[in-house]
C-alpha positions as CSV (number, residue, x, y, z in Angstrom):
1,M,-16.5,-61.8,41.8
2,A,-18.2,-58.4,44.1
3,T,-14.4,-56.7,43.2
4,M,-14.5,-57.9,39.5
5,A,-18.3,-56.6,39.1
6,A,-17.0,-53.3,40.5
7,Q,-14.3,-52.8,38.5
8,I,-16.1,-53.6,35.1
9,T,-18.8,-51.2,36.4
10,G,-16.1,-48.6,37.0
11,S,-14.2,-49.3,34.0
12,A,-17.3,-48.7,32.3
13,D,-18.3,-45.6,33.7
14,R,-14.7,-44.2,32.4
15,V,-15.5,-44.3,28.9
16,P,-19.2,-42.3,29.1
17,L,-17.1,-39.6,31.5
18,R,-13.6,-39.6,28.7
19,L,-16.5,-38.7,26.5
20,K,-18.8,-36.8,28.0
21,L,-15.3,-34.2,28.6
22,Q,-14.6,-34.3,24.9
23,R,-17.8,-32.9,24.4
24,V,-17.7,-30.1,26.5
25,E,-14.5,-29.3,24.9
26,R,-16.0,-29.5,21.8
27,R,-19.0,-27.1,23.1
28,R,-16.8,-24.7,24.7
29,K,-14.4,-24.4,21.4
30,L,-17.4,-24.1,19.7
31,K,-18.9,-21.2,21.8
32,A,-15.7,-19.2,21.4
33,F,-15.5,-19.6,17.9
34,L,-18.6,-18.6,17.8
35,L,-17.9,-15.6,19.6
36,V,-14.9,-14.2,17.4
37,L,-17.2,-15.0,13.9
38,P,-18.3,-11.7,13.6
39,L,-14.9,-10.3,14.2
40,L,-13.0,-12.7,11.5
41,L,-16.0,-11.7,9.2
42,F,-15.7,-7.9,9.9
43,I,-11.8,-8.8,9.2
44,L,-12.2,-11.1,6.1
45,T,-14.9,-9.3,4.3
46,T,-13.3,-5.3,4.7
47,F,-9.2,-6.7,4.4
48,V,-8.5,-9.9,3.1
49,L,-10.9,-9.6,0.4
50,P,-9.9,-6.7,-0.8
51,I,-6.4,-6.7,-0.4
52,G,-6.8,-10.2,-2.1
53,R,-8.7,-8.1,-4.8
54,M,-6.4,-5.9,-5.3
55,I,-3.6,-8.6,-6.2
56,F,-5.7,-10.2,-8.9
57,N,-6.4,-7.0,-10.0
58,A,-2.5,-6.8,-11.1
59,V,-2.2,-9.0,-12.7
60,H,-5.5,-9.5,-14.5
61,E,-6.5,-8.5,-17.8
62,D,-8.8,-9.4,-20.3
63,T,-9.8,-6.4,-22.6
64,L,-9.2,-7.9,-25.4
65,L,-9.1,-11.2,-24.8
66,R,-13.5,-9.9,-24.4
67,L,-13.9,-7.0,-26.7
68,M,-12.0,-9.0,-29.9
69,P,-12.2,-13.2,-29.5
70,R,-11.8,-13.5,-33.5
71,T,-8.2,-11.8,-33.7
72,M,-7.1,-13.5,-30.4
73,S,-8.4,-16.7,-31.2
74,E,-6.4,-17.0,-34.4
75,L,-2.9,-14.4,-32.9
76,R,-2.8,-18.3,-31.1
77,G,-1.2,-20.3,-34.5
78,W,1.2,-16.9,-34.8
79,D,4.7,-17.2,-34.3
80,G,5.3,-13.2,-33.9
81,K,8.4,-13.1,-37.0
82,D,6.3,-11.4,-39.7
83,L,3.2,-9.7,-40.2
84,P,-0.1,-11.7,-39.6
85,D,-1.5,-13.2,-42.2
86,E,-4.9,-12.4,-44.8
87,G,-6.9,-15.0,-41.6
88,V,-5.8,-12.2,-38.5
89,Y,-6.4,-9.6,-40.4
90,A,-10.0,-10.6,-41.5
91,A,-10.6,-11.7,-37.6
92,L,-9.7,-7.9,-36.7
93,A,-11.9,-6.7,-39.0
94,A,-14.7,-8.6,-38.2
95,D,-13.5,-7.4,-34.3
96,L,-13.6,-3.9,-35.3
97,K,-17.0,-4.0,-37.0
98,Q,-18.5,-5.9,-33.7
99,S,-16.6,-3.0,-31.4
100,W,-18.2,0.1,-33.5
101,A,-21.6,-1.7,-33.2
102,D,-21.2,-2.2,-30.1
103,K,-19.6,1.1,-28.9
104,T,-16.9,-0.5,-27.6
105,A,-14.1,0.2,-29.8
106,A,-12.9,3.0,-27.6
107,E,-12.1,0.5,-24.8
108,I,-9.7,-1.7,-26.8
109,G,-8.3,1.9,-27.9
110,K,-8.1,2.7,-24.6
111,R,-6.5,-0.3,-23.3
112,M,-4.2,-1.0,-26.5
113,N,-2.7,3.3,-25.8
114,Y,-1.4,2.2,-22.2
115,E,0.8,0.2,-24.1
116,L,1.1,2.4,-26.9
117,P,0.3,5.9,-26.3
118,G,-1.7,7.3,-29.3
119,T,-3.5,4.4,-30.9
120,R,-6.9,5.1,-29.0
121,S,-7.8,7.6,-31.6
122,K,-6.6,5.7,-34.7
123,V,-8.2,2.4,-32.7
124,T,-11.4,4.6,-33.2
125,S,-11.7,5.8,-36.4
126,S,-10.2,2.2,-38.0
127,A,-13.7,1.0,-36.5
128,R,-15.8,4.0,-37.7
129,K,-13.8,2.3,-41.4
130,V,-14.4,-0.8,-41.4
131,S,-18.0,-0.7,-40.5
132,T,-18.3,0.3,-43.7
133,L,-15.4,-2.3,-45.5
134,S,-16.4,-4.1,-48.0
135,T,-13.8,-6.4,-49.1
136,D,-11.9,-9.7,-49.3
137,T,-8.2,-8.6,-48.9
138,Y,-8.4,-7.6,-45.5
139,K,-4.6,-7.1,-44.5
140,D,-3.9,-4.2,-47.4
141,A,-7.2,-2.6,-46.9
142,L,-6.7,-2.3,-42.7
143,I,-3.4,-1.0,-43.8
144,E,-4.6,0.9,-46.0
145,I,-7.3,2.7,-43.1
146,D,-4.4,3.2,-40.8
147,P,-0.8,2.3,-41.0
148,L,-1.1,1.2,-37.5
149,W,-1.9,-2.1,-38.4
150,A,1.4,-2.2,-40.4
151,R,3.5,-2.4,-37.2
152,H,4.4,-5.4,-35.6
153,E,4.7,-3.8,-31.8
154,V,1.2,-3.1,-32.0
155,W,0.3,-7.3,-33.2
156,S,2.6,-8.2,-30.2
157,L,0.5,-6.2,-27.7
158,L,-2.6,-7.7,-29.1
159,K,-0.7,-11.3,-29.4
160,R,-0.1,-10.5,-26.0
161,G,-3.8,-10.1,-25.2
162,S,-4.8,-13.4,-26.2
163,S,-4.2,-14.1,-22.4
164,A,-6.2,-13.0,-19.2
165,Y,-3.1,-12.5,-17.3
166,T,-0.8,-9.6,-18.1
167,A,2.6,-8.5,-16.3
168,Y,2.2,-4.9,-18.2
169,Y,0.8,-3.4,-15.2
170,L,3.6,-4.5,-13.0
171,L,6.4,-4.7,-14.8
172,R,5.3,-0.7,-15.3
173,S,5.1,-0.4,-12.1
174,V,8.8,-0.9,-11.7
175,D,9.7,1.1,-14.6
176,L,9.8,-1.6,-17.3
177,Q,7.4,-2.0,-20.2
178,Y,7.3,-4.5,-23.4
179,G,9.4,-4.0,-25.7
180,P,8.0,-4.1,-30.1
181,D,9.2,-8.4,-29.6
182,S,7.5,-8.5,-26.5
183,Q,10.9,-8.5,-24.6
184,I,11.3,-6.3,-20.9
185,V,12.8,-3.7,-21.5
186,A,13.0,0.0,-19.7
187,S,11.3,2.8,-19.6
188,P,11.8,5.8,-21.2
189,P,13.2,8.4,-18.7
190,E,10.2,10.3,-19.7
191,N,8.3,7.9,-18.3
192,A,10.1,6.1,-15.5
193,I,9.2,8.3,-12.4
194,F,8.2,5.5,-10.2
195,R,11.3,3.9,-8.9
196,H,11.5,7.3,-7.5
197,I,8.2,7.5,-6.3
198,F,8.9,4.3,-3.9
199,L,12.0,6.0,-2.6
200,L,10.6,8.9,-2.1
201,T,8.1,7.4,-0.3
202,L,10.3,5.0,2.2
203,G,12.7,8.1,2.5
204,I,9.8,10.6,4.1
205,S,8.3,7.2,6.5
206,I,12.1,6.8,8.1
207,S,12.3,10.6,8.2
208,V,9.1,10.9,9.9
209,T,9.4,7.8,12.0
210,F,12.9,9.2,13.3
211,A,11.4,12.5,13.9
212,T,8.8,11.1,15.9
213,L,11.3,9.1,17.8
214,V,13.5,12.0,19.0
215,L,10.6,14.1,20.0
216,G,8.1,11.6,21.7
217,F,10.9,9.5,23.7
218,P,11.6,13.1,26.5
219,V,7.7,13.3,26.5
220,A,6.9,9.9,27.2
221,Y,10.2,9.7,29.6
222,L,8.5,12.9,31.6
223,L,4.9,10.7,31.6
224,A,6.2,8.4,33.3
225,S,8.3,9.9,35.9
226,L,5.5,12.8,36.4
227,P,3.5,12.7,39.5
228,A,-0.3,10.8,38.6
229,K,-1.7,14.6,39.0
230,Y,0.7,16.6,36.5
231,S,1.4,12.8,34.2
232,N,-2.9,12.4,33.6
233,L,-2.6,16.5,32.1
234,L,0.2,16.3,29.7
235,M,-1.9,12.8,28.6
236,I,-4.8,14.6,28.1
237,M,-2.3,16.9,25.8
238,V,-0.7,14.1,24.0
239,V,-4.1,12.2,22.8
240,L,-6.1,15.9,22.1
241,P,-5.1,15.9,18.8
242,F,-7.1,12.2,18.0
243,W,-10.5,14.6,19.1
244,T,-9.9,16.2,15.9
245,S,-9.5,14.3,12.0
246,V,-6.4,14.2,10.1
247,L,-7.9,16.4,7.8
248,V,-8.6,19.5,10.3
249,R,-4.9,18.3,11.8
250,T,-3.5,18.5,8.5
251,T,-5.8,21.9,7.6
252,A,-4.0,23.3,10.4
253,W,-0.5,23.2,9.7
254,V,-1.4,24.6,6.2
255,V,-2.6,28.1,8.0
256,L,0.4,27.6,10.5
257,L,2.9,27.6,7.6
258,Q,1.9,29.5,5.1
259,Q,4.0,32.7,3.9
260,H,2.3,34.8,6.5
261,G,1.3,32.4,8.8
262,L,1.7,32.1,12.3
263,V,5.5,30.4,12.5
264,N,6.4,32.9,9.6
265,E,5.5,35.9,11.2
266,A,6.7,34.5,14.5
267,L,10.0,34.1,13.5
268,M,10.5,37.7,11.8
269,A,9.4,38.9,15.0
270,L,12.3,37.3,17.0
271,H,14.2,38.7,14.0
272,I,15.3,35.2,13.3
273,L,14.4,35.7,9.7
274,S,14.3,38.7,7.7
275,Q,11.9,37.4,4.9
276,P,9.0,34.2,5.6
277,A,10.7,31.2,4.2
278,E,9.1,28.3,2.9
279,L,7.3,26.2,4.5
280,I,5.0,24.8,2.6
281,F,4.5,23.0,-0.3
282,N,7.6,21.5,0.3
283,R,9.9,18.7,2.1
284,V,9.2,20.5,4.8
285,G,5.7,21.1,5.5
286,T,5.3,17.3,4.1
287,I,7.5,15.9,7.4
288,V,6.1,18.7,9.8
289,A,3.0,17.4,9.7
290,M,3.1,14.2,9.1
291,T,5.4,14.3,12.1
292,H,2.7,16.0,14.4
293,I,0.1,13.3,13.3
294,Q,2.0,10.4,13.5
295,L,3.9,11.6,17.3
296,P,0.8,10.0,19.6
297,F,1.6,6.7,17.7
298,T,4.8,6.3,18.3
299,L,4.8,7.6,21.6
300,L,1.9,6.1,23.7
301,P,3.5,2.2,22.9
302,I,7.1,3.5,24.1
303,Y,4.7,5.8,27.6
304,S,3.1,2.2,28.1
305,V,6.7,-0.1,28.4
306,M,8.5,2.6,29.9
307,K,5.6,2.4,32.8
308,T,6.6,-1.1,33.8
309,I,10.4,-0.7,33.8
310,S,10.5,-0.5,38.5
311,P,12.8,2.4,39.3
312,T,14.4,0.7,41.5
313,Y,17.0,-1.2,38.9
314,V,18.4,2.7,37.8
315,R,18.8,2.8,42.1
316,A,20.6,0.0,42.3
317,A,22.9,1.4,39.1
318,R,23.3,4.9,41.3
319,S,24.3,2.9,44.6
320,L,26.6,1.0,42.8
321,G,28.8,3.6,41.2
322,A,27.0,4.1,38.2
323,G,26.7,7.9,37.1
324,P,23.6,9.2,36.3
325,F,23.6,8.5,32.2
326,Y,25.4,5.6,32.5
327,A,22.3,4.5,34.6
328,F,19.6,5.4,31.8
329,W,21.8,4.0,29.7
330,K,22.8,0.3,30.6
331,I,20.1,0.0,32.6
332,Y,16.8,1.6,31.8
333,F,17.1,2.0,27.9
334,P,17.2,-1.1,26.9
335,Q,14.5,-2.1,28.4
336,T,12.5,0.9,26.8
337,L,13.3,-1.0,23.2
338,P,10.8,-3.6,22.9
339,G,7.7,-0.2,23.0
340,M,10.5,2.0,20.9
341,A,9.9,-1.3,17.6
342,A,6.3,-1.1,18.1
343,G,6.3,2.1,18.4
344,C,8.2,2.9,15.0
345,L,7.1,0.1,13.1
346,L,3.5,1.0,13.0
347,T,4.3,4.6,12.5
348,F,6.8,3.7,9.6
349,I,4.2,1.8,8.4
350,L,1.3,3.9,8.4
351,C,3.2,6.3,6.9
352,L,3.8,4.4,3.9
353,G,-0.2,4.9,3.0
354,Y,-0.1,9.1,3.5
355,Y,-2.5,10.6,0.7
356,I,-4.1,13.6,2.3
357,T,-1.7,15.2,4.0
358,P,1.5,15.2,1.2
359,A,-1.2,16.6,-1.3
360,L,-2.6,19.5,1.1
361,V,0.9,20.8,2.4
362,G,3.5,19.1,0.4
363,G,4.7,20.0,-3.2
364,P,4.2,18.4,-6.5
365,Q,8.0,16.8,-6.0
366,D,6.2,14.9,-2.2
367,Q,3.7,12.9,-3.6
368,M,4.0,9.8,-2.3
369,V,2.5,6.4,-4.3
370,S,-1.1,6.4,-2.4
371,Y,-1.5,9.9,-4.4
372,F,-1.0,7.8,-7.7
373,V,-3.6,5.2,-6.6
374,A,-5.7,7.6,-5.8
375,H,-4.8,9.2,-9.3
376,Y,-4.9,5.5,-11.5
377,T,-8.5,5.1,-9.1
378,N,-10.4,8.3,-9.4
379,E,-9.1,10.1,-13.0
380,E,-7.9,7.6,-15.2
381,L,-10.1,4.5,-13.7
382,N,-6.3,2.4,-14.4
383,W,-7.7,0.1,-11.9
384,G,-4.6,-2.4,-13.0
385,M,-2.3,0.0,-12.2
386,A,-3.6,1.1,-9.4
387,S,-3.5,-2.2,-7.7
388,A,-0.6,-2.9,-9.3
389,L,0.7,0.1,-7.7
390,G,-0.1,-1.5,-3.6
391,A,0.1,-4.8,-4.6
392,I,3.9,-3.6,-4.9
393,L,3.5,-1.5,-2.3
394,L,2.1,-4.2,0.3
395,T,5.1,-6.6,-0.6
396,A,8.0,-3.8,0.1
397,T,5.7,-3.5,3.3
398,L,5.8,-7.0,4.1
399,I,10.1,-7.5,3.2
400,L,10.6,-4.8,5.2
401,Y,8.8,-6.3,8.4
402,Y,10.3,-9.4,7.5
403,V,13.7,-7.9,7.3
404,F,13.1,-6.2,10.9
405,N,11.4,-9.6,12.6
406,K,14.7,-11.0,11.5
407,L,16.8,-8.0,12.9
408,V,15.1,-6.9,16.4
409,G,12.4,-9.7,17.0
410,T,7.9,-9.0,16.7
411,D,8.3,-11.0,19.4
412,R,10.2,-8.3,21.6
413,M,8.0,-5.6,20.4
414,K,5.0,-4.9,23.9
415,L,2.5,-2.5,23.4
416,G,2.1,-2.1,27.5
């Protein structure tokens, strides 16, 4: 009986202990979550939400739906073949009158002008004239006011505006557009610039990444091989540019590379050049300045990996008869690949979003995607186009990262 009582008591004691352990584990996880909660909120508010808003703006456009509700409602029943009937024109006249009274006619014209250049002034003029119009046959009256309203492509545009979502900005960002019957067609050659801009951005980013790898690898090897008192001094020189802003470093290159700058004067003094070379406001200046700015981002991950490589591996290879270069190439170099992968990927992704450096030291033909994002945001106030360019750049970056992960493997990358 005593043994059975002890077993029952032990069983009763084990259940509360298990519950206590579960409570302790829950409290531990809750404390860990509370510790990282500020970081999660920061990432959510400064990274996730802005990107989500950007993607939303790339496909959301309700200007016509909001400012021309009567017309949009009537156009839902239009078959898109001939011109709309009298009811649609009457709704258009009512919306134009209302827009003139609310001073929103220019906004309607601006939205239509994105897809049909030259319509903004016509829409504003039509709204002004319709505001004093009194008739029962609005179709003939509106066409007489401006032949714009007899164009089938205008009504196709308005028909697309009956939805709060549009693919126009994304299509325009890859040099496509809507045709007269809302079919997708290629943009005219004079307007087809964005594919070239994306390829240019990709080309400059690859060039800068390659240049930083070629220049940074020997310096990283030197840093990892030198005694501490020398490597520390060299490391200070490597990280010294971080003490100044990107704008200051870019401006310094403007001074160095200009026609009578230090670089040209030195080359002519050494009789390498007979006249100043064009080193700025072109592709050369852009790549040189970006390489200087990005060099530490490629170098430091490589250096951090090299510091973890034991020199005994190379010595063992040499003792077995391998030559200096063979031992380096077969033993040492493969172990640096994770650092090279991390540094190159970091530099490449950062280069894709460069704005200030190409704007200051590059020429008109060297502006990258970020320049046009800033242009549409600050000058044209076309948030849809800016968001679409940003969304496509983000998508391209994610695709390249996916390909990189399949070829190299992000699990092999190391930052130290």
